[in-house]
N, C-alpha and C positions, 0 to 999 in steps of 0.2 A: 565459517561464516554463519550468520543468522539468516535463515530464509523464512520469509513470512508471507502468508496469503490471508487476506481479510475480505470477507463478503459483507457488503453494506446494503441493507434493504431500505431504499429511499422512499419517502412519501411521494405519491404520484404527482402532486403539485410541484415538487422540486426535481423530478427526474430529468427534465431538460436543462435545468440551471445548476445542477449539482456540481459539475466540474468548475464552474466559475466560483462557487462557494469554497472549494478546497484549493483554489489556485495558489494562494499565498502559502498555505501549509505545504503544498507540493513543492513549490519553488524553494522554500526554506529548507526542507528535508533534502532535496537533491543537492543543495549547496553544502551539506554537512561533509566534513572530510572523510568520514568512514562509511558514507552511503555509497552502495554499489549501483543500485537502481531503485526506482520508485515509480512503477508503471501502473496506470489505471486502465481498466477495460470495462466495457459494458456488456452484460449478458446478452447473447443473441436470442435467448428464450424468455427473458424477463426484463423489460425495459426499465424497471425500477431497481434492478440489482447492478451494483458496481462492484468490481473485484480489483483489489490492490495487490500487486506482487512487488515485494520489496526485499532488499538484502542489505546487510551491514557486515563490514569486514570481520569484526571480532566483538568480544564482550564489552570492551571499552566503547566502541562505536555504538553498539546497541543501547548501552546504558546512557551515553550522551544524548542519544535521540529521545528516549522516553523521559529524560529529565530536562529536556530543553523547554524554553518558554513557548516556542512555536508549536511543540507537541501538545501541551496543555491547551493552548489557545485553539489549535486546530480541532481537537476533540470537542471542546465546548461549542465551537461554531457549527459542528456537524450535528450535535445533539438534537436540536429542534427539527432537523431535516429527515431524521431516521424513524422508521416504523418500530424497530426493535434493536436490541443489543447486537452489534456486529458479531459474526462468527469468524474465528481465527485459527490458523495453524501456524505455530511459531516453533521452529526447530533449529538447533545448532547442528550444522552438517559439515562434512568434509567438502572441500572444494574452494576454488577462488573465483569462479566465473561460470557462465553457461558452458556446457560441453556439447559436442555434436551427438546427435542421436544415432546410436549404433545400428538400430533396426531399419533406418531409412536413410541411406547414404545417397547423395546426389553428386553426380559428376565424378 
């Protein structure tokens, strides 16, 4: 699977409305056949930083995502909202889903 984490530094005037600006992009990506998850979070230390954790099943799914119309449109719609180029970690890793944490078992 492709596991991706992206950090977006949002202009302060858009920090409260950012999620509404990316709603269509998020919905369209989650509807992709090869998307496993597409989850946004907001930093607890910086209200202007949003973090996206996403995964795609395989090479084909990742390629379909970055070559989709909604991907291009989503990036363009974000461009005026951002302070800087987003920071990304994108890796192909073994696994098919989230696994339980071995160091902290509950029940």
